[in-house]
C-alpha positions in Angstrom: 0.0 0.0 0.0 0.9 3.6 -0.4 2.6 5.3 2.6 0.8 8.3 4.3 1.9 11.6 5.8 0.1 14.0 8.1 -1.5 17.0 6.6 -0.2 19.7 9.0 -2.1 19.6 12.3 -5.4 18.8 10.6 -5.5 15.3 12.1 -5.8 13.9 8.5 -3.2 11.5 7.1 -3.0 11.6 3.3 -1.4 9.0 1.0 1.8 10.4 -0.6 0.1 9.9 -4.0 -3.5 10.9 -4.3 -6.1 10.6 -7.0 -7.0 13.8 -9.0 -10.5 13.6 -10.5 -10.2 16.5 -13.0 -10.1 13.9 -15.8 -13.5 12.5 -14.6 -15.0 15.8 -15.8 -13.8 15.0 -19.3 -11.5 18.0 -19.2 -9.0 16.4 -21.7 -11.1 13.9 -23.7 -14.5 12.4 -23.5 -14.9 9.5 -21.1 -17.5 6.8 -20.3 -19.2 6.2 -17.0 -17.5 2.8 -16.9 -14.0 4.5 -17.2 -14.9 6.9 -14.4 -16.1 4.3 -12.1 -13.2 1.9 -12.8 -10.6 4.7 -12.4 -12.0 5.6 -9.1 -12.1 2.0 -7.9 -8.5 1.3 -9.2 -7.2 4.3 -7.3 -8.8 3.3 -4.0 -7.8 -0.3 -4.4 -4.2 0.8 -4.7 -4.2 2.9 -1.7 -4.8 6.4 -3.3 -7.6 6.9 -0.9 -7.7 10.8 -1.0 -9.7 12.0 -4.1 -9.4 15.6 -5.1 -12.1 17.3 -7.2 -13.7 20.6 -7.9 -17.0 22.0 -9.4 -14.7 23.6 -12.1 -13.7 20.2 -13.4 -16.2 19.5 -16.2 -18.4 22.2 -14.8 -19.7 19.8 -12.2 -19.3 16.6 -14.2 -16.3 15.4 -12.1 -18.2 15.6 -8.9 -21.3 13.9 -10.4 -19.1 11.0 -11.8 -17.4 10.6 -8.5 -20.7 10.4 -6.7 -21.7 7.5 -9.0 -18.2 5.9 -8.8 -18.1 6.0 -5.0 -21.6 4.5 -4.6 -21.6 1.6 -2.2 -18.0 2.2 -1.0 -17.9 2.9 2.7 -17.4 6.6 3.4 -14.8 6.0 6.1 -12.6 4.1 3.6 -11.7 7.2 1.7 -11.0 11.0 2.0 -12.6 13.5 -0.2 -11.6 17.0 -1.2 -13.3 19.6 -3.3 -13.0 23.3 -4.0 -15.1 26.4 -4.5 -14.9 29.8 -6.1 -13.9 28.8 -9.6 -16.7 27.6 -11.9 -15.3 28.1 -15.4 -12.4 29.7 -17.2 -13.9 33.1 -16.7 -16.5 32.7 -13.9 -15.2 33.2 -10.4 -17.4 33.8 -7.4 -15.9 33.9 -3.9 -18.8 35.5 -2.2 -20.0 34.3 1.2 -23.4 33.3 -0.3 -21.7 31.2 -2.9 -19.4 29.5 -0.4 -22.5 28.0 1.3 -24.3 27.2 -2.0 -21.3 25.6 -3.6 -20.5 23.4 -0.6 -24.1 22.3 -0.4 -24.2 21.4 -4.1 -20.8 19.6 -4.0 -22.1 17.5 -1.0 -25.2 16.5 -3.0 -23.3 15.6 -6.1 -20.7 13.6 -4.1 -23.5 12.0 -2.1 -21.9 12.7 1.3 -22.7 14.7 4.4 -19.1 16.1 4.8 -15.9 16.8 2.9 -12.4 16.1 4.4 -10.8 19.1 2.7 -12.3 22.2 1.1 -10.2 24.7 -0.7 -10.7 28.1 -2.3 -9.9 27.4 -5.9 -7.4 29.6 -7.8 -7.7 32.8 -5.8 -5.3 34.7 -7.9 -8.1 35.5 -10.4 -9.9 37.9 -8.1 -8.9 40.9 -5.9 -7.4 39.3 -2.9 -9.0 41.3 -0.1 -12.2 39.5 -0.7 -10.5 36.2 0.3 -9.8 37.2 3.8 -12.6 39.7 4.3 -15.5 37.6 3.0 -14.7 34.1 1.7 -12.6 32.6 4.5 -15.0 33.6 7.3 -17.9 31.9 5.5 -15.7 28.7 5.0 -14.7 28.8 8.7 -18.4 28.7 9.5 -18.9 25.5 7.5 -16.0 24.0 9.3 -17.6 24.8 12.7 -20.8 23.1 11.4 -18.9 19.9 10.6 -19.6 20.1 6.8 -15.8 20.3 6.1 -12.9 19.0 8.3 -9.9 21.0 6.9 -9.8 24.2 4.9 -7.4 26.1 2.8 -6.7 27.6 -0.6 -5.0 26.9 -3.9 -3.2 29.1 -6.5 -0.2 29.3 -8.7 1.8 32.5 -8.2 4.1 32.5 -5.2 3.3 36.2 -4.6 -0.4 35.4 -4.1 0.4 32.5 -1.6 2.3 34.9 0.5 -0.2 37.8 0.3 -3.0 35.6 1.3 -1.1 33.8 4.0 -0.2 37.2 5.6 -3.9 37.5 6.5 -5.1 33.9 7.1 -2.2 31.7 8.0 -3.6 31.2 11.5 -7.0 30.1 10.3 -6.3 27.5 7.7 -5.2 23.9 7.7 -3.5 23.4 4.3 -2.7 24.9 0.9 -2.5 23.3 -2.6 0.1 24.2 -5.2 0.3 22.8 -8.6 3.2 22.4 -11.1 5.5 23.9 -8.5 7.2 20.8 -7.1 8.5 18.9 -10.2 11.7 17.9 -11.8 11.8 21.3 -13.5 10.2 23.6 -10.8 10.7 23.3 -7.1 9.7 26.7 -6.0 7.0 25.3 -3.7 9.6 23.7 -1.6 12.1 26.5 -1.6 9.9 29.6 -1.5 6.8 28.4 0.5 7.5 25.2 2.5 9.6 26.8 5.3 6.7 29.2 6.1 4.1 26.4 6.0 6.2 24.2 8.3 6.7 27.0 10.8 2.9 27.3 11.2 2.2 23.6 10.8 0.0 24.2 7.7 -0.3 21.1 5.5 1.3 21.2 2.0 -0.3 19.5 -1.0 1.3 19.4 -4.4 -0.6 18.7 -7.6 0.6 18.2 -11.2 3.8 16.1 -10.9 3.8 15.8 -14.7 3.4 19.6 -15.0 0.6 19.5 -17.5 2.2 16.7 -19.6 5.5 18.6 -19.8 7.2 15.7 -17.9 5.7 12.9 -20.0 6.2 11.3 -23.5 2.8 12.6 -24.6 2.5 15.4 -27.1 2.6 18.8 -25.3 -0.7 20.5 -25.3 -1.1 23.8 -27.2 -2.4 25.5 -24.1 0.8 24.8 -22.1 2.1 28.2 -21.1 5.7 27.4 -20.3 8.3 29.0 -22.6 10.1 27.2 -25.4 13.3 26.7 -23.6 11.5 24.9 -20.8 9.7 22.7 -23.4 13.0 21.9 -25.1 14.7 20.9 -21.8 11.7 18.6 -21.1 12.1 16.9 -24.5 15.8 16.5 -23.9 15.2 15.0 -20.5 12.5 12.7 -21.8 14.9 11.4 -24.5 17.6 10.8 -21.9 15.2 8.8 -19.8 14.0 6.8 -22.9 17.6 6.1 -23.8 18.0 4.6 -20.3 14.8 2.5 -20.7 12.9 4.7 -18.3 9.7 6.7 -18.8 10.3 10.3 -17.6 6.8 10.2 -16.0 8.1 7.5 -13.6 11.0 9.7 -12.5 8.6 12.7 -12.2 6.1 10.9 -9.9 8.9 9.3 -7.8 10.6 12.7 -7.3 7.5 14.6 -6.4 6.2 12.0 -3.9 9.6 11.7 -2.1 9.6 15.1 -0.5 9.0 14.5 3.3 7.5 18.0 3.8 4.8 17.5 1.2 1.8 15.5 2.6 0.6 14.4 -0.8 1.1 14.7 -4.5 -2.0 14.6 -6.7 -2.1 13.1 -10.2 -5.1 12.7 -12.3 -6.2 10.3 -15.0 -9.4 8.6 -16.3 -7.4 5.7 -17.5 -7.2 2.8 -14.9 -4.0 1.4 -16.6 -2.2 4.7 -16.0 -3.3 4.8 -12.4 -2.0 1.2 -11.8 1.3 2.2 -13.5 1.8 5.1 -11.1 1.5 2.8 -8.1 4.0 0.4 -9.7 6.4 3.3 -10.4 6.0 4.6 -6.8 7.0 1.2 -5.4 10.1 0.9 -7.6 13.5 2.3 -6.5 14.4 5.7 -7.8 17.4 5.8 -10.2 19.5 8.4 -8.4 22.1 8.7 -11.2 19.5 9.2 -13.8 17.7 11.7 -11.6 20.9 13.7 -11.2 21.4 13.9 -15.0 17.7 15.0 -15.5 18.0 17.7 -12.9 21.2 18.9 -14.6 19.3 19.3 -17.9 16.6 21.3 -16.2 19.1 23.5 -14.2 19.3 26.3 -16.8 15.5 26.6 -16.8 14.9 25.7 -13.2 11.8 27.3 -11.6 10.8 29.1 -14.7 7.0 29.3 -14.7 4.3 31.6 -16.1 1.9 34.3 -15.1 -1.6 33.2 -13.9 -4.6 35.2 -12.8 -4.7 39.0 -12.3 -1.4 40.8 -13.2 -1.1 42.4 -9.7 -1.3 38.9 -8.1 1.9 37.8 -9.9 
């Protein structure tokens, strides 16, 4: 089974590799109900018993598919996290009224009476004052009512993390960062983790493959990283292939290894991929190959992109 780590002082232990359900919302390709249900079951059977979703994924479809996929599975055998505030590429609503509505709808879709983790989703897209003045107090209320066990927020820019933490670090249990603790970008660990550890705030990392950058798949057109980062990734993938290793294996092993990060979340609607990840995680990490790959990424290390409002970057 997959080892676990504590999520800060929330009292929740997460598997070091968790199941991201964005793909169940058909975010990347159309999927069948059978695929969704088998993917969920495969993840749980392999010990990825924390499932991360959001109403944003498939505009509600991910939560609905999960509600169906989890039917009949005892609620105390898995942990469930969702988000609120982001509902499409352009629709964000962090009002107190929507916090309550969104949580209520998520609980209904997921067919449960509580969520283990609830996050404010991609806060960098709105003026940040609203987050501490209005959104968080409403979320704290839901925690007091027992509808959610642990609360926090997610975003991409490091500047946003620090600005929001300046106001709410004593009131939250965890944060979620994505594409920021990978073979190419470790800024989550270097720029944020010391602050989180000092306050015992749980750290969650998503996107170990950095939106396919660290896989052998064709890079998506929407990938925002600059060309020199993409080229380094191709070079690293070729080096791994020449050594008989899939770069994705190295990526998942590396991201899951950091002792200060409670969990790394990876998503797929393909049960074979999910089974492969568990195999990779159990295999020994090739330290020599890792050192060579990190050397390829050194010139482009921690190069990211802008996300959300300009002033939040």
